[in-house]
Steps between C-alpha positions, in 0.01 A plus 500: 500500500808311588848628442567248226191609307596863546855437370374315192244764426767773516731301282223454243406859501856624467574252231199602298590864538859432390372311189261779423770768524736289291253451217283813508706771672412710807257763370183318590634370828578860601152612390328222695712590805387862479135398474530255791651774707211734411260224589658457839476874560131486407446209740672692783253784443208278566653353816 
C-alpha cells in the first residue's frame, strides 16, 4: 500500500466516522469499539 492510498483510506474512514457521529450519536460507536477491543484480546489469547 502506498502512502497516498493509506492517507486517502484514513481520510475516508475518519470522514465516515464523523458523519456517523453527527447523524446518529456516539452510543453505537462506543459499543463497537468495546467489542473490537474484546475481539483483539481474544485473538491475543490464541496467539
